C-alpha positions as CSV (number, residue, x, y, z in Angstrom):
1,M,73.6,5.0,25.5
2,A,76.7,4.0,26.3
3,R,79.0,4.9,29.2
4,T,82.4,5.3,29.2
5,V,84.4,2.6,31.4
6,C,88.2,3.9,31.7
7,L,89.9,0.7,31.7
8,I,93.3,0.0,33.8
9,P,94.0,-3.9,33.8
10,G,97.3,-3.1,36.2
11,D,100.0,-5.2,36.5
12,G,101.0,-8.9,37.5
13,I,98.2,-10.9,36.7
14,G,95.7,-7.3,36.0
15,P,95.6,-7.7,32.2
16,E,94.4,-11.6,32.8
17,V,91.7,-10.7,35.1
18,T,90.9,-7.7,33.2
19,R,90.5,-9.7,29.7
20,A,87.9,-12.7,31.6
21,T,86.2,-9.5,33.2
22,R,85.2,-8.0,30.0
23,Q,84.8,-11.3,28.3
24,V,81.9,-12.3,31.1
25,V,80.4,-7.9,31.1
26,D,80.1,-8.0,27.3
27,A,78.3,-11.3,27.1
28,A,75.4,-9.8,29.5
29,G,74.5,-7.5,27.6
30,A,76.1,-4.2,29.3
31,E,75.7,-1.4,27.5
32,L,80.0,0.0,27.5
33,D,82.3,1.9,25.7
34,W,85.6,0.3,26.9
35,L,88.9,3.0,27.1
36,E,92.1,0.9,28.4
37,L,94.7,3.2,29.7
38,P,98.3,2.1,30.9
39,A,99.0,3.0,34.7
40,G,101.0,0.7,36.7
41,A,104.7,-0.4,37.3
42,G,104.6,-1.9,33.2
43,A,103.0,1.6,32.1
44,A,105.8,3.6,33.7
45,E,108.8,1.4,30.4
46,E,106.7,2.8,27.9
47,H,105.0,6.1,29.5
48,G,107.7,6.9,31.6
49,D,105.7,7.2,34.4
50,V,103.4,5.2,36.2
51,L,100.0,7.2,36.7
52,P,100.6,8.7,33.1
53,Q,98.4,11.9,32.2
54,Q,96.5,10.9,29.4
55,T,95.0,8.3,32.3
56,L,94.4,10.9,34.7
57,E,92.2,13.6,31.7
58,A,90.4,10.3,30.4
59,I,88.8,9.9,33.8
60,E,88.7,13.7,34.6
61,E,86.6,13.8,31.8
62,H,84.5,10.5,31.9
63,R,84.6,10.2,35.8
64,L,84.3,6.1,36.2
65,A,86.7,3.8,35.8
66,L,87.4,0.0,36.8
67,K,91.0,-1.5,37.9
68,G,92.9,-4.2,38.2
69,P,96.3,-4.6,40.4
70,L,98.9,-2.0,40.8
71,T,102.1,-2.6,42.1
72,T,102.7,-0.9,45.3
73,P,106.6,-1.4,46.0
74,I,107.4,-2.1,49.9
75,G,109.6,0.2,51.7
76,K,110.8,1.8,48.8
77,G,110.1,3.1,45.1
78,F,107.2,4.6,44.4
79,T,104.0,5.9,46.7
80,S,100.7,3.6,46.0
81,L,98.8,4.8,43.2
82,N,95.7,3.6,44.7
83,V,96.1,6.0,47.2
84,R,97.0,8.5,44.8
85,L,94.3,8.2,42.3
86,R,91.9,7.9,45.8
87,K,92.9,11.6,46.5
88,H,92.8,13.5,42.6
89,F,89.9,12.4,42.1
90,N,88.8,13.1,45.8
91,L,87.1,9.2,46.3
92,Y,86.3,9.8,50.2
93,A,84.3,6.4,50.1
94,A,86.0,3.0,49.9
95,I,82.9,0.1,50.0
96,R,83.6,-2.8,51.1
97,P,80.7,-6.2,50.4
98,V,81.9,-9.3,52.0
99,R,79.4,-12.0,51.4
100,S,79.3,-15.4,52.0
101,I,79.6,-17.4,48.0
102,P,76.9,-20.3,47.5
103,G,79.1,-23.6,47.2
104,L,81.8,-21.7,48.2
105,K,83.1,-23.7,51.8
106,T,84.4,-21.9,54.8
107,R,84.6,-21.0,58.3
108,F,81.6,-19.5,58.9
109,D,77.9,-19.4,56.7
110,D,75.7,-16.2,55.5
111,V,78.4,-13.6,56.1
112,E,76.9,-10.3,54.7
113,I,78.7,-7.4,56.3
114,I,79.6,-4.0,54.7
115,V,83.0,-2.4,55.3
116,I,82.5,1.3,54.7
117,R,86.2,3.1,55.1
118,E,86.6,6.4,55.1
119,N,89.5,6.9,52.0
120,T,91.7,10.3,52.5
121,E,92.8,10.9,55.8
122,G,94.2,9.7,58.6
123,L,97.5,7.7,58.8
124,Y,96.8,5.5,55.6
125,S,97.6,8.8,53.8
126,G,101.1,8.1,54.0
127,L,102.2,11.6,55.4
128,E,106.3,11.0,56.5
129,H,109.4,11.8,57.0
130,E,112.7,11.2,58.1
131,V,113.2,14.3,60.8
132,I,116.8,13.4,61.8
133,P,119.0,10.1,60.5
134,D,117.0,6.5,61.5
135,V,114.0,8.1,63.2
136,V,111.4,8.5,61.1
137,E,107.3,10.8,61.8
138,S,104.1,9.6,60.5
139,M,101.2,11.9,60.9
140,K,97.8,11.4,61.4
141,V,95.7,14.3,60.0
142,T,92.2,13.9,61.0
143,T,89.5,16.6,59.7
144,R,86.3,17.2,60.9
145,T,84.8,17.5,57.6
146,G,86.1,14.9,55.9
147,C,84.9,12.6,59.0
148,E,81.3,13.7,58.4
149,R,81.6,13.1,54.9
150,I,82.2,9.6,55.4
151,A,79.8,9.3,58.5
152,R,77.0,10.9,56.3
153,F,77.7,8.5,53.4
154,A,77.6,5.6,55.2
155,F,74.5,6.3,57.2
156,Q,72.7,7.1,53.5
157,Y,73.7,4.1,52.2
158,A,71.8,2.0,55.3
159,R,69.2,4.4,54.7
160,E,69.2,3.2,51.0
161,R,69.5,-0.4,51.1
162,Q,68.2,-0.9,54.2
163,R,70.6,-2.5,56.6
164,K,70.0,-2.8,59.9
165,S,73.4,-1.8,62.1
166,V,76.3,0.7,61.2
167,T,79.1,-0.2,64.0
168,V,82.0,1.8,64.3
169,F,85.6,1.0,65.5
170,H,87.8,3.1,66.5
171,K,90.7,3.1,69.2
172,A,89.6,6.9,70.8
173,N,90.9,4.8,74.2
174,I,94.0,5.6,72.7
175,M,93.5,8.4,70.2
176,K,91.7,10.4,72.1
177,L,91.3,13.6,69.6
178,S,91.7,11.7,66.1
179,D,89.5,8.5,66.6
180,G,87.0,11.1,69.0
181,L,86.5,13.2,66.6
182,F,85.3,10.5,64.2
183,L,83.5,9.7,66.9
184,D,81.9,13.0,67.3
185,C,81.3,12.9,64.0
186,A,79.8,9.2,63.6
187,R,77.5,10.0,66.3
188,K,76.4,13.3,64.4
189,M,75.3,11.6,62.0
190,H,73.5,8.9,63.5
191,R,71.1,11.6,65.4
192,E,70.5,13.2,62.0
193,F,69.4,9.7,60.2
194,G,67.0,8.9,63.2
195,S,67.0,5.4,65.0
196,S,65.4,3.8,62.8
197,I,69.5,2.5,61.6
198,E,70.7,1.1,65.0
199,Y,74.4,2.5,65.5
200,N,77.4,0.7,67.9
201,E,80.8,1.5,68.7
202,M,83.6,-0.7,69.5
203,I,87.2,-0.3,70.6
204,I,89.1,-2.2,67.0
205,D,91.2,-4.8,69.2
206,A,88.0,-6.1,70.7
207,G,86.1,-5.2,67.1
208,C,88.4,-7.9,65.6
209,M,88.3,-10.8,68.0
210,E,84.2,-10.9,68.2
211,I,84.1,-10.7,64.2
212,V,86.0,-14.2,63.7
213,K,84.1,-15.4,66.8
214,D,80.9,-14.2,65.2
215,P,80.5,-12.7,62.2
216,S,77.0,-12.6,62.1
217,R,76.4,-9.9,64.7
218,F,77.9,-7.3,62.4
219,D,76.2,-5.4,59.8
220,M,77.2,-2.7,58.4
221,L,81.0,-1.4,60.1
222,L,82.4,2.2,59.6
223,L,86.5,3.0,60.2
224,E,89.0,5.7,59.1
225,N,91.2,4.6,56.7
226,Y,93.9,3.1,57.9
227,N,91.9,1.0,60.1
228,G,89.7,0.7,57.7
229,D,92.0,-1.0,55.2
230,V,92.8,-3.8,57.9
231,V,88.7,-4.7,58.5
232,S,88.2,-5.3,54.7
233,D,91.0,-8.0,54.5
234,L,90.4,-9.4,57.6
235,C,86.5,-9.7,56.6
236,A,87.1,-10.7,53.2
237,G,89.7,-13.9,55.1
238,L,85.5,-15.1,56.3
239,V,84.5,-15.6,53.3
240,G,87.4,-16.8,51.4
241,G,89.7,-14.1,50.5
242,L,90.9,-11.0,48.8
243,G,90.0,-12.8,45.6
244,V,86.2,-13.2,46.0
245,T,85.4,-10.0,47.5
246,P,84.8,-6.2,45.4
247,G,85.7,-2.9,46.0
248,A,84.6,0.7,44.9
249,N,86.1,4.3,45.5
250,I,83.0,6.9,45.5
251,G,82.7,10.8,45.6
252,D,80.9,13.1,44.7
253,D,81.0,13.1,41.0
254,C,83.6,10.4,40.3
255,A,83.8,6.4,41.3
256,I,86.3,3.8,40.2
257,F,85.8,0.4,41.1
258,E,88.7,-2.4,41.5
259,A,90.1,-5.4,42.8
260,V,91.5,-4.8,46.1
261,H,94.3,-8.2,45.9
262,G,97.8,-7.6,45.1
263,S,99.3,-8.4,41.8
264,A,100.5,-11.8,42.1
265,P,103.4,-11.6,40.1
266,D,104.6,-15.2,40.6
267,I,101.3,-16.6,39.3
268,A,101.3,-14.3,36.2
269,G,100.6,-15.6,32.6
270,Q,100.1,-19.0,34.1
271,N,95.6,-18.6,33.7
272,K,95.9,-19.2,37.4
273,A,94.3,-15.5,38.8
274,N,90.6,-15.9,39.9
275,P,89.2,-13.3,38.2
276,M,86.3,-13.2,40.4
277,A,86.7,-10.1,43.2
278,L,87.2,-7.8,39.7
279,L,83.9,-9.3,38.2
280,M,82.2,-8.3,41.6
281,S,84.2,-4.9,41.3
282,A,82.3,-5.1,37.9
283,V,78.8,-5.5,39.1
284,M,79.3,-3.3,42.0
285,M,80.0,-0.9,39.1
286,L,77.1,-1.5,36.7
287,N,74.5,-1.1,39.6
288,H,76.2,2.3,40.1
289,I,75.4,3.3,36.9
290,D,72.0,2.2,36.7
291,Q,72.3,-1.2,34.6
292,R,71.1,-3.3,36.7
293,P,69.9,-6.5,35.1
294,V,72.9,-6.4,33.4
295,A,74.7,-6.4,37.4
296,D,72.3,-9.4,38.2
297,R,72.6,-11.4,35.5
298,I,76.4,-11.9,35.8
299,K,76.0,-12.1,39.5
300,K,73.0,-15.2,39.2
301,A,75.4,-16.3,37.1
302,Y,78.7,-16.5,38.9
303,N,76.5,-17.7,42.0
304,A,75.2,-21.2,39.7
305,V,79.0,-21.2,38.7
306,F,80.1,-21.7,42.2
307,S,76.7,-24.0,43.1
308,S,77.5,-26.3,41.0
309,G,80.7,-27.4,42.2
310,D,82.4,-28.3,39.2
311,L,86.1,-28.3,40.0
312,D,86.7,-27.9,36.3
313,A,85.4,-24.1,36.3
314,L,86.7,-23.3,39.2
315,T,89.8,-21.8,40.0
316,P,93.1,-23.0,42.5
317,D,92.6,-20.6,45.3
318,V,88.6,-21.6,45.7
319,G,89.7,-25.5,45.1
320,G,89.5,-25.5,41.7
321,R,91.5,-27.1,38.9
322,G,90.6,-24.2,36.1
323,G,91.8,-21.2,35.1
324,T,90.6,-17.8,34.3
325,R,89.7,-18.9,30.8
326,E,87.8,-21.5,31.8
327,F,85.8,-19.7,34.5
328,A,85.2,-16.8,32.3
329,D,83.9,-19.4,29.9
330,A,81.6,-21.3,32.6
331,I,80.0,-18.1,33.4
332,C,79.2,-17.3,30.0
333,R,77.6,-20.2,29.7
334,A,75.3,-19.8,32.1
335,I,74.8,-16.2,30.7
């Protein structure tokens, strides 16, 4: 039976990369019913809200979505829609796989790191207010419930996928209570899951230095929300950037898969955007809903396009001369 996917094209380059992704996924034979829904700055003009009620209700019903990039104003305007969606649907686990792509030359070869990020608490929640004029307070709220469930998720993920190790990046030397609680919960989960998974801890600034020196020493990273946001983008830089790294937001009964890059309004509508990040996120989604043969066909096809070295099929951000449409067409031919 076909699974309904709530499809949110988003802002800027979002509609272009969404069209390309849908083209490839359909060509690969996925059993999906697409339900396109509005969200983002563009939705406000037509629907009077950046996150219309119809979109929330559809995700509530179908519990599965694929989302293009959404604009988040800097220093003013509406709050992050990504944060709102994660909180509304309790999508407490973010998964960011970072893998080298055959044929895409970067400083490092054979990088394969999975970043697991707590997705609903901490500084990234945006709980802040002006105490008095020109004095702003931001709150970092950390709970044992939130820390334990993301640590449990990480170790369960590691066990199911036969990963070798989990390394926690933290700042518990300074934030002794909040990051200390995070460490305490990670240690507890490691004890529960046994010694088959190696467990390490590293102060985050030293950890970042070690990543850029030798990423091969890391297998899985576990971080709280704000730190996870920063480090996952750092890791993306090891393999070619945000244009070639996917993202998933997972809860107990709902999942939203997304391109984690920005909306890039400066190149919107110019056939320059790389749809790879959203396509890879769609592959994660297909695996999540047990359409693995389709996911494997897509992955094999985009690896083949990159390995071919055909610059007319690749987008400018990865050294190509082609565009969004050319890239999608090449993958469809490979399928």
